Steps between C-alpha positions, in 0.01 A plus 500: 500500500167333418526158341310318230476127568446299183391141553578280201812523286357383169506739207204698637673552835833577337331751270335675796832499689691651208238770446482594867876496555543730201279750681721487807286264707669267749400158372496170687422202278377177663482164319386159625728304267877475515536699178329791328314482171180314584370324188758675281826359627782278384644196674737209441322180404709189581298277264612712207828627640387844383369828635138548391210731577193370677306620197573620148395857429473682169509879520426752227659832415169667591533390863592851611492438875718190483756670277494814715566286805803341330638843414455629854678204660780521244439147372769352271475583130435132428227464762249453218582383150292470185475594133534858379151492351159364590527146367327192638580154370224238496473133405200274448603160632217323318557643152870578529435853376714787635463874476621825653259772609653843430300805612633828361646755742233772473146509637338475157494120453583476131673168568164319488488583128817300436453121477867447588455681833174349622377154597471262201146440381365827642366816339561861596140552614530207741723718718208730582356239739660650817310827443211330679723461806602864496141624456366279780767616744476873427413689817426183698642400838693175534262207469212710364548451126431128476719231348709488186273227365199731531669775301722327244473202271715230661548266207672482164863487386601842636353432842661157526836616367531844662237634737453180701872433572579868563202569726537170684865579574416850623190412701581142607130429463302359210444813286132432435437524874739787572417858592475724198645799687827323577532391137428852378773648719752249365404577141515877550845490660653256249359439151285811521813707559671358190788262447736728690317387817502131404865402479535179703758489780616219727711492817745252347733511802217468746242714675719546806786627283267737315263627769565380853876536551519853352203609711660368818827674413315828445315467829825428683655819357198696621528363853200269491491198729407153369395242757451146368333204670230716664146369453220738589242339731273792575439875529420708805264786422376789712322825410505422128875439481731199509695514825703178482597219265500157662778297338588139571816616677335775702306827468605810310360824642359748248557852624257793462669617178574156357319334210452146369482351152364147480631341180379148567302236305123551508428197717750621763357851486149360546607322818657817640229741381171310460317821403715550188355352178741260331476256209385155608570296187842437351658340196814293477803508272725209409861559398729232358878527476740277305878506534579513129690783332271627222608476139658816355237720341215372717237770560539656843124461549278277289123493526364152430140410409326164478724365774535470874799734476387861474818710521848358447795702630849427365733621774875469457517186718155342477161476340209615717127473438210691653141371504237744629160430650642160589258378769429192288864394532542522877424130556695373197821322612800725451698251294205445267486875443875517444490223239208651309643851501848383403351298215347820365825694539690221325256514209517877476881510514582170328671382819567158651187353659679366808386689809783720635534625857177681578303687762126568521380791715128515575380824656145437618403858586714681248249781433147599588239380253455791259121467482261794544398371844857478627606826334223678691642364827836676464567747779635853452829602658340703777337329797282627784812524714667838456858367498448174312498445121502189282718390209508188288416397146156392629404854606303734275772593250284458191745235382503122544757324720820596320839648583372831365196481728708413807740788450217742424323395821811582706523845344129556563532401866800729547312788338199441725718521811683810385172674415368412845809660653458823302279762671209623295548842339404770745523268801667631813 
């Protein structure tokens, strides 16, 4: 039987593997690391004495591909938790003001007419500002619609208290400089679809528990092979097809009917396939974790403005903070960051100021820079090689680097391979 070799066992590779194995393909999954999951994995941190994720991720009920993936791999019922309605808690560290944003379930956004549901100090007509994003992106290719700053007013209370933190978290790039098409896709699939698509969800027990372990169990049931500790060094190509994969531990022959999915970071893909366009600029994310059990009633996710802290997660065994677009913090000493962030958490939660056990995780190349220039450099799934396709949240999914984008890219790559295998109608 022909095989599909998938190189990279992050969520994009796992998504491709699950899709292809469902269609009866014989899947072989290769991963350079000693565990699957890529940037969405869990591990034990000895400094904290806790299992943590290498990054905090907020999903929404409108993330159809991510939720479909969880259903297919029979993920536990508690893989993702969150409120029963679209409700987002915010705090202004400077003023001490708190509020809860509550979009209504339907597409008609009547919630903006209710002062108790919207951002304090804003008017209903202020919420029309994103229409400029949607108009600019209509019918345009990625990177062709300009920046958010060129199509939307990026100032005022609503921008500072809603659009800036939400868009920065989604794009991991300063919104003013970000691609308008990526922002438009986010808005259409979440707020534009109504509150029913905006319920926040968190992998409280970890990303491996929610996504990775169930996927691996599903692949095992379907007869897929998973080979860890295999770093791809090169590709052999002849007559427009990949004929061998050169791994660190030896070559893997690719037979006449075999196919390959590369689900690797863009910089690795660029080394292997110099002709493939890939993003060249990246943005970092800083995550901070503190081994303190949150107070009862703490919001599961709290957006914070006028602070270094941007999103505060109250897991059952710790507080965790995510700071996006964090290049400015890469050279700041880790303990200095921990003390400043904990001071903000202590103020927000009326907690003791003494620094608890902590961990700072700096991910330098967390995502591609979501600018028009970099968005235009995203490659499609298909390549010039007949049996080779690409996956990864950096490919041309129409979405920024998110879990939803990674899983969608895997499905797209699988579809591209299966379409290539299907004879055209009327062919002999």
